[in-house]
C-alpha positions in Angstrom: 17.4 12.7 7.6 13.9 11.7 8.6 11.1 10.7 6.2 7.7 9.2 6.8 6.7 6.4 4.3 3.0 6.4 4.0 0.5 3.6 3.2 -1.9 3.3 0.3 -5.4 1.8 -0.3 -6.7 0.1 -3.4 -9.9 1.5 -4.7 -11.0 -1.4 -6.9 -8.7 -4.4 -7.6 -9.2 -6.6 -10.7 -7.0 -9.6 -11.3 -7.2 -9.7 -15.1 -4.7 -12.4 -16.1 -1.7 -14.5 -15.0 1.6 -13.6 -16.7 4.1 -16.0 -18.2 6.6 -15.0 -15.4 4.2 -16.2 -12.7 3.0 -12.8 -11.6 -0.5 -11.4 -12.3 -1.6 -8.4 -14.3 -4.0 -6.2 -12.3 -5.9 -3.0 -12.6 -6.5 -0.8 -9.6 -6.5 2.7 -8.3 -3.8 3.3 -5.7 -4.5 6.2 -3.3 -2.0 7.4 -0.7 -3.2 7.8 2.9 -1.6 9.3 6.0 -0.9 6.1 8.0 2.9 6.2 8.1 6.2 4.6 9.3 9.2 6.6 10.1 12.7 6.1 8.5 15.8 7.8 9.7 19.1 7.9 7.9 22.3 9.1 9.5 26.0 9.0 8.8 27.8 6.0 10.3 31.2 4.3 10.3 29.6 1.1 9.0 26.3 0.3 7.4 23.6 -0.8 9.9 19.8 -1.3 9.7 17.6 -1.7 12.8 13.9 -1.5 13.5 11.4 -1.1 16.3 7.7 -0.8 16.6 5.8 -3.6 14.9 7.9 -6.7 14.7 8.9 -7.5 11.1 9.1 -11.2 10.3 12.3 -12.6 8.8 15.9 -11.3 8.8 16.8 -7.6 8.7 19.2 -8.5 5.9 16.2 -9.1 3.7 14.5 -5.8 4.5 13.6 -3.7 1.4 15.2 -0.6 3.0 18.5 -2.4 3.1 18.1 -3.7 -0.4 17.3 -0.1 -1.6 20.7 1.0 -0.2 22.5 -2.0 -1.8 20.7 -1.3 -5.1 21.9 2.3 -5.2 25.3 1.3 -3.9 25.7 -0.9 -7.0 25.7 2.2 -9.2 26.9 5.0 -6.9 29.6 5.4 -4.3 27.7 5.6 -1.1 29.2 6.2 2.4 27.9 3.9 5.1 24.8 5.0 6.9 22.6 3.9 9.8 19.0 3.2 8.8 16.4 3.1 11.6 12.9 2.1 10.7 10.0 2.7 13.1 7.3 0.3 11.9 3.7 1.4 12.4 1.9 0.3 9.3 0.6 -3.3 9.8 2.3 -6.0 7.8 0.5 -8.3 5.4 -2.3 -5.9 5.5 -2.8 -4.8 1.9 -1.5 -1.3 2.6 1.9 -1.5 0.8 3.9 -0.5 3.9 7.0 -2.5 3.0 7.0 -1.2 -0.5 6.6 2.4 0.7 9.6 2.0 3.1 11.7 0.8 0.1 10.6 3.7 -2.2 11.1 6.3 0.5 14.5 4.8 1.2 15.4 5.4 -2.5 14.1 9.0 -2.4 15.8 9.8 0.9 19.2 8.3 -0.1 19.0 10.3 -3.3 18.5 13.5 -1.3 20.9 12.5 1.5 23.8 11.9 -0.9 22.7 14.5 -3.5 22.8 11.9 -6.2 20.4 13.8 -8.5 18.8 10.5 -9.7 16.1 11.3 -12.3 12.5 10.5 -11.5 12.3 7.8 -14.2 15.5 6.1 -12.8 14.1 6.2 -9.3 11.0 4.4 -10.7 13.2 1.8 -12.3 15.1 1.2 -9.1 11.8 0.8 -7.2 10.4 -1.7 -9.7 13.4 -3.9 -9.1 12.4 -4.1 -5.4 8.7 -5.0 -5.7 5.6 -4.7 -7.9 4.1 -1.7 -6.1 7.2 0.0 -4.8 7.3 2.4 -7.8 3.9 3.8 -6.8 5.4 5.4 -3.7 8.0 7.3 -5.8 5.0 8.8 -7.5 2.9 8.9 -4.3 -0.2 10.4 -5.7 -3.5 8.8 -6.9 -2.9 6.7 -10.0 -4.5 4.1 -12.2 -2.2 1.2 -11.9 -1.9 -1.8 -14.2 0.3 -4.7 -15.3 2.0 -5.9 -12.1 0.8 -2.8 -10.3 4.1 -1.1 -11.4 2.8 0.9 -14.3 0.7 4.0 -13.9 -1.4 6.6 -15.5 -2.7 9.8 -14.0 -6.3 9.7 -12.8 -8.5 12.6 -12.0 -9.8 11.5 -8.6 -10.2 14.0 -5.8 -11.2 12.7 -2.4 -9.8 15.6 -0.4 -12.1 16.3 2.6 -13.5 12.8 2.8 -12.9 10.9 6.0 -11.4 7.4 6.0 -11.4 4.7 8.6 -9.1 1.8 8.3 -9.5 -1.4 10.4 -6.9 -4.0 10.7 -7.9 -7.1 12.7 -4.3 -8.5 12.9 -4.8 -11.2 10.4 -1.6 -11.7 8.3 -2.4 -12.7 4.7 0.5 -13.5 2.5 0.5 -12.7 -1.2 0.7 -16.5 -2.0 -2.3 -17.2 0.2 -4.3 -14.4 -1.3 -3.7 -15.5 -4.9 -4.3 -19.2 -4.2 -8.0 -19.0 -5.0 -8.0 -16.4 -7.7 -9.3 -17.1 -11.2 -8.1 -14.1 -13.3 -10.7 -12.6 -15.6 -11.2 -9.4 -17.5 -13.2 -6.8 -15.6 -16.8 -6.4 -16.5 -16.8 -2.7 -16.2 -14.2 0.0 -16.8 -12.6 1.0 -13.5 -11.5 4.5 -14.7 -15.1 5.3 -15.8 -16.6 3.8 -12.6 -14.3 6.1 -10.5 -15.8 9.1 -12.2 -19.2 8.5 -10.5 -20.1 9.6 -6.9 -18.4 7.6 -4.2 -21.8 6.5 -2.9 -22.3 4.7 -6.3 -19.1 2.8 -6.2 -20.4 -0.1 -4.1 -22.5 -1.5 -7.0 -19.6 -1.3 -9.6 -16.2 -1.3 -7.9 -14.9 -4.4 -6.3 -11.8 -6.1 -4.9 -11.4 -9.6 -6.5 -9.7 -10.9 -3.4 -12.9 -10.5 -1.3 -14.6 -13.3 -3.1 -12.0 -15.9 -1.8 -10.8 -14.3 1.4 -14.2 -13.3 3.0 -15.4 -17.0 3.2 -12.0 -17.9 4.8 -12.0 -15.0 7.1 -15.6 -14.0 7.9 -14.4 -11.3 10.3 -13.3 -9.2 7.3 -16.8 -9.3 5.8 -18.2 -8.4 9.2 -15.9 -5.3 9.4 -17.0 -4.2 6.0 -20.7 -4.6 6.9 -20.1 -2.6 10.1 -18.5 0.2 8.2 -21.5 0.4 5.8 -23.9 0.2 8.8 -22.2 3.2 10.3 -22.6 5.3 7.2 -19.7 4.6 4.9 -20.2 5.8 1.4 -17.9 3.0 0.2 -16.1 0.2 2.0 -13.7 -2.4 0.7 -10.7 -4.6 1.6 -7.5 -3.0 0.5 -5.1 -5.0 -1.6 -4.8 -8.6 -0.7 -6.0 -7.9 2.9 -6.5 -7.9 5.7 -7.2 -4.2 6.2 -10.8 -3.0 5.5 -11.5 0.7 5.0 -14.6 2.9 4.8 -14.8 6.3 3.2 -17.2 8.7 4.9 -18.4 12.2 4.1 -17.6 13.4 7.6 -15.5 12.6 10.6 -16.2 9.3 12.4 -14.9 7.8 15.6 -15.5 4.0 15.5 -13.0 2.9 18.1 -15.9 1.6 20.2 -16.8 -0.9 17.6 -13.2 -1.9 16.8 -11.4 -1.4 20.1 -9.6 -4.8 19.8 -8.1 -4.0 16.4 -5.7 -1.5 14.9 -7.6 1.5 13.7 -6.4 4.5 11.8 -8.7 7.4 10.9 -8.0 10.6 9.1 -8.8 13.0 6.2 -8.0 12.0 2.7 -5.7 14.4 0.8 
């Protein structure tokens, strides 16, 4: 079985409060995009997990795909499989690639073994693995809140818009990103702001991480300014960085400007 875990962007990201458990409550719009990894699952005599493509820091034993298998194996009798992950989504880039891998592993194992796990139970398994893993079970535009693991439907249609994502190769850990954050209630209602034209978002919709990370990494601000200079209707850092994206009303090819960085461009669905 072969599946393609896709990335997401954050449209708006407000850090509203710190929780008693040490996490933060947020509000954001998560929007799926086409930049994808590839995960293959095949029968095997013994469980194994291997990767290629972008190098993943740490031990394979800690990978969320493996943990997804172990989580389901705690409740179901699963035969051994070989899991092979081709990593293409940048790591520490604010795109949720690792979370998507985990969620797609749950979905694929459910289909592979014909477990008939309910949608709600798949969400529960995903929440055990990470704050935004559950979104990729849903995998459609959503208003996200609490730890980023609770969702409400949102009427946001960007189909036909062109998106350009630029990743300069800076790895920003979650701990580093939150180090300078001072949580506060948002000054405007994100759901209402998203109802306006994309061209109006720049004055109302923001990513709180930009205020602390742009001074530390001026290159990220420069990329955002370049996207606006080339006609982006809206540009922002995604998640806790370091990917910056621009939304355009027509196709763009900005490889000339960003030839030294990872760039992904495509239509929004």
